[in-house]
N, C-alpha and C positions, 0 to 999 in steps of 0.2 A: 512417450505413451506408442506402446508396441504388442496389440493383444495380441494372442494367437490362441484360438480353438483345442479342449483338452482332448489331444489325439489319443492318448493313451485310454479313455473314457467312451471316446468315439470306436472305437476297435472291441472295446468289452462287449459295447450294447451291436455292434456288428454281429459279434459270435454270438450273441441272444438269437437275435432275429433270426439267422441265417438255421438257425435248432427250433424255429418253430414258435420263438415265446415274443410275444408283445410287446415293445421296449415304448420309453416315452425318458427324452433327460433333459434335463433341469442345468442348464448350463448361469454358474453362479459371476460369470465376468462383467456383466454390464447391471446386471438385479442387484437390489437390495436383500440378500440369501434370505432371511427369516420369512417376512413377510411371500417373497415371492415364491419361497420354498414349498408351504403353505395355501399359496393357492395354485400350484401346480400337482399337489394331493388330491385338492379337493375338484379339479379340473378330469386327473389322470384314473385316482380314486384305483392307485395301484396294491399290488399285495407286497409285493417284496418292493424295498427301496437297499440301492446300494451305492457308498459314500465313494467312489473311485479317485484314487488321484490321477494323477495325469502323467504315469512314469516315462512319455517323452519327453518329457519341460526338467532340468537338471534341479529349478532352484524347490523341487517338490522333496528333495535327497535330503534337506537341509531341516527339511520339519520340524515350519517356523508356528513358534507357538499362540498366534492367531489363523491358521491352519487347520490344526488341534479343537480349539477352540470352534473354532466354525459347526468343523465335523461332527461337534459332541449333541452344539447345539442342533442342526439337523437332522442328529439320530434317536433324540428327546422330542422331538417335536413329531417325528415319525410314528415311535414306538408309542406316543401318549395317541397318540391315530389308529392302534388297534395294529400297527406292522411290522413286520419283518425285516429289521435292521442286519448288513451285511456292507464291511468296511473292508476298505483293499489300501494299501499305502507304504510307501516309506517307514515312514508315525508311525501306523499301526503294528507291523511286525515290528518295529523293536519294542514298543508298550503294549502292549495290546489289553493288561490291565486297563491301560486310563480310559481305553474306547468301551471296552465290553462293561465299564461299571457306571459308565453316560450314555449309554441307552441303543447299543450293539449287541445282538446277540449273536454275528461269528464276525471273522475275521477270517479275511481268504489271501497265504501268502504266494509269492512268487508268479509266476508268468502263468495269470489265471484264466483264460478266455476258458478255455476247456472244464476246469474246475467250476469254473462261475455256474456254466449249465447245468454239468450236473448236479452242482448244490440249488440251483434254480429249477430244475426238475422234476426233483423229489421234493423241493418242497411245495411248488405247485400241485404234483400230485397227493401231495399230502402221504409220499412212501415214508420207511423208515431210510433213515438220511445214510447214503456209501458213505466210506472210509474215501474220505476225497482227502487228496495229499494237499498237505497248506493252510489245513484246518486248523483253526482255534475259536475255542471257545470253554465253557464255566461244564462242568460234568454236571447232569443234571441229577444223579444221584448224590455226591458229597460238597461241592463247590469246589474244584479243584480245575487249576487251568489243562485243559487238556489240546494236545498240539501236534497232528501228526505230519509225525516225517516222512521222506520226504518233504521241502516246497517246489512246485513244479516248476518244469520247465516246460515249456508250447510246443514242441515241434514242426507244428502245421499253423505260426503266427505267418509265417511268410507264405504259406498261400493259401489265408481271409483276403475274401473278397475286402474292398479299398473302405475304408472307414466310412463309416455314412455320416457325411457332413450333413445331408440332408434333416437329421433329427436335429439339429439347432438352428436359428439365423445366423446367415454370417452377414448381414448388411448393417447389425451395428460394429463390426469389426471393419468393414467396406468403411464407410466415415469416419473410424479414429482415424484409419492410416493414412488413408487420405487429407483429411483437413490435417493432422500431425506429419505429414508430410508430402504428398503430392501423388501415394500412389497403393495399390493393396498388394498385402501380404501375406502370404498365409503359409503351414506348416505342412510337407511333408516326414516322412521315413523311411531309409532305405533300406535301416539294418537297425538290430537291438543287441542291447548288451556292449559289453568292453572286457578283453584279452586283457591287457595290463593290467599291471601289479600295483601301481602305488598306492602307499600304506595309509594313506589320511581320505582312500577314495570310497566311498558305500557302496554295496552292490546287493542288497537287501532284496531286488525283484529277481536278475538276471543271474548275480553270480557271476563267475566265469566266462560264462558262455555268451556264445557272439555267434548272429543269423542273420546272414544279406537276405536279400526280395531280391528278385530275377532283374538285372538292368530295366529289359524290355520294358517290365510292371512297374518300374517307376517315372520311366517314359511316360510311358502312356497316361500315370497318372497326372504329370503333371502337365501334359497335353488338356485330358480331360475337363481339369478347372481352372484352365485358361481358359476353354471354349465356353462352362457349363457359368462358372463364377467370375467371370474378370480378371484371373488372378494376373499380377504382375509383374511381384517378387515369393520370391519360395526361400523358406528357412528352410534348413533339416533338421531336425530334432535328433541324429545319430547322436550320440556315445562320440562317439568316433570316428568321424566319415574315411573313406580312401583308404583303409587298411588295407582292402585288397586293390593294386594296380593293376593286374587286367581287368577288377571287374569296372575301375573308371576310365577305361578302354570301354570296354562294352558301352559302357552308357553313354557317354558320351558317342557313337557313332548311333547306338539308341535317337537318342537327342536330335542329332544332328539329322538322320532317314525323318523325322517328322519335319523339320525346314524350320519351323521356329523356334527358338531359346527363349529358357527363360529365366530372368540372371536369381541367381542364390546366393546365398553364404552358407555355409559348413562351419561345426565344431572336428578339429582335426590335431594333429601333433608335429611338430617341426620336421621331423625327421623322416617324417612321410613322402614330406613335397621334396621326389626326385623331380628333376629332368623333362619324362615321359608322364607322369604323375602331373602334375602343375596342365601341363598342354595340355593334357585331356580336359581336367576340371577348368579352362579357359574354355577351350573346344563347346563346353558341356554348358557352362554361361557362366562360371562360378564368375564374383563379381566380389566375395571378401570370405575373409578362413579364419575367427578364431583360432587362438594357437594356444596351448594349456602349458604355457612358458614356467609359471610360477614364481620365479626365482632367476635371479641375475650370479647367482655361485652356483659354483659345483659341489661344494662341500653339500651345501642343504639342496642341491635334487640329489643328490645320492640316498644322503638322508632319509631324500621323502620315499625311497625307490620309485624313481620318475623311469628309472632308464633312458635319460635323454641326455647330450651333450652339447655342452655348449655353442658348439662349430655348425652343429645340426643347426640354431634358431639365426645364426648368417647367417648362413648358408639358403635357409627357406628366405628368410627376409630377400636374398639379392636375388631370388627365381622371384620371387611374386611380385618383387617391383618390378621387373624383366616385364611379366608377364600381363601386368594395367589391373591387379587383382589386390585388394588391402587387405593386407595383414596386420592384426590384429595379436593383440597378446593379455590371455588371461591371469594374470599376477598376485600372490596373497604372501601377505606379511605377519608374519608373524608368530612361524613355524621352529618347535621346540630347536635349540643351537643357534636359532639369526639372533646375534646381535649387531649392535652399529655395521659393523665391519660388510657384514652379509650385503646389509640395507643397499652399503653403500655402492655394489657391487651390482647390486642389479637395479637401482639408479643408475650407473653405469650403461651396464647390456642397453637398460630403454632410448638412453642419447648417443648412444654410438648407433643402434640398429632406426632408430625412428620408424618407431611403426605408427600407424593410421590410425590408433585408437588401443584403448589399455582399459580392463576393468580390474579392478582391487577389490581383494575380502581380506580380512582374517585367515587366516588356519580354524579351522570348526571341525572340535574333536564327534566324530559319527559313532555310533553305538558298532561294533561290526568289523573295524577297520585298527591294524596296527596301532595307526598313531595313536588314539584311544585308549587302549589298554595301553598302552607307554607313556601320556598325559590321566589317569584317570583318576589318579592319588594326590593330581594338582586342584579339580575341581569341584568349584564350589556348590552353591546353590541352583544358579543360573545354569540349566544345561542343555534351552535353544534359544535360539535367537525367536524374539518377536517378530519379527517381519526381516524382508531381508536385507534393507538399509538398516541392520542395528549395525553390525560393526563391530561387537564388543569381542573384550580377548577372554571364553569360556575357564579357557586351561590357564595355569600363570606366563606370559608372555615375557619377553623379556624389558617392554615398554609399558605401559598404562594406555589404557583408549586413546586418552587423551591425545599424546602424539601421533597412534597409528592413524587418526583424524586427518589428523596436519599433513603427515607425510602423502597423506590418499589426495587431499587435498592441493597439497603443491603440486603433485607428477599430473594427478591431471592437470591441472589448470596449465602447466609447461606443453603438455600433449595438443593440451586444445592451440595452443598457441603456437604451436610449430606447424600444426594445421590448416589453420589459418587459409581465408582467401589471402593472394597476393597482395602484400602492402598491410595488409591490417594485423596485422601479427603481432602485438604486444607483450614484448620480456617485461613491463613493471608490474604485468597482472599477476607475476607468476614469482617474480624477484623477492616481493614481500615477503611472501609464503613459506618462500624457503629458509628466510633472515629465520623467517620463528620459527620451524621450524629446526633447526641449528640451535638458537637460544632456547628451548625448551627440552631438548634430547639429553641435558645435564639431569636435571629435574624429574625428567620422566623415568627412566631404569625402574625396574621393577625391583625394591629392594628386596623382594623374600622369594625372586624368581629362586629354584633348586637350588643347578646347576645352570655355571654361565661357561664358556668354552673363554682361553688367557685371550684378551682385545690389548691389541695397544692402548694408549689414552687416547683422548678424546682428540686433543690437539693433531695428533700425528694422522692416526683417522680422517681427521677433516681433508686428506692427499687425496683419498678417497673418490671426492667428491670435484676436487680442485677449489680452488680459490672461489667465490660466488662471483668473484666480476671476470673471473679468465673464465670460466661456465656462458656464460653470458654471448660472451662472441660465441662461441660451438652453437648457440642456440639462436644465434641472427640471422644463422646461415637458410639463404634460400635455399 
């Protein structure tokens, strides 16, 4: 239970309000969406409804089916009330017909704050629609799909007023956090976009563009929400934090100048964790870093175009441990070419570096990525996960879903046991799970895989894990 407000939506609302357009936000986080939305329409009587995904939440890039279904349900409700409907988000960008055929009048692609203002202004004034970059709709003349390219980037985003948090009720968020964790956390962003070229990562909104807000402004926002809303912890929703070492150092100085440090967590890369950056992050209040490690196999990292050497992971782990910052890994299994040997290498990396936490996913082919193009011929009818815990292989991976679920459960259980309070770790909580993984592995290999790398025999590869009993000796170390 770690809910965060829809920050991207609030920035869009901020842009509209700054342009003199009255705005209300219906937040679906704690509401029954359909009846709550209907009640909001009755209360506010809008002329336009904008269904806006949160561009600063990485889960939205996964284009989940329940999100699409809900968006279409809300669009249908609004359309039946005679309201013009605009949609924006990763899934609407990739599958416009799925939205335009279900109640949406216009789709806006790219970084939409300015284009949304332009489109809404024209609609509200009953003007002829301008040539808004990134606008997608059906032609009024022949019904064909029209897209105005290129999708825009918003060079003024970094100078927009702060996200209009007053447009939603933060109290349910506060209650959920305090009841679940004993403190109140909310989200902030200091940057937008990511310039790296990982070939499985979709960038339908910002492309490779990267923008930074002024470090003094970000520090001032943190102070403001601490003072006004009692926030005790921050999650930075940036795709990649700490890309610019000088920015991080300036941010640390700005935070220190306010005299109060609010603990925060970020997403970043292991190869950005230099001594100077880690030191500055610590001074600024960083307590937890989630790094996109992805795999313990250099071969797989290279195939992903991750641009990461495993030596950087070891170095980052040591630096963060020395600084007292939690080091957490995002990992993914099921990438093309990953067999048993590469899985073993990933488990070895985790065991050798002992991260404080891990998040495990399966490689997810997203439209517009080189990974999608590579496996497109292997895709079946299911192209999207239903929800974020679906964890199924959409392309033909080396193993079936049952095996990957067992692998995830075993590795999670082991990491959880390592990080349990002293004296409470119970190796039996994961030994049986690993035994199941070993037993399942031969039977769960995907016989329909189109091509697998040459691999050693199953028995030889047990050596990559080490015998189970020897592994447990290492896992019991304090």
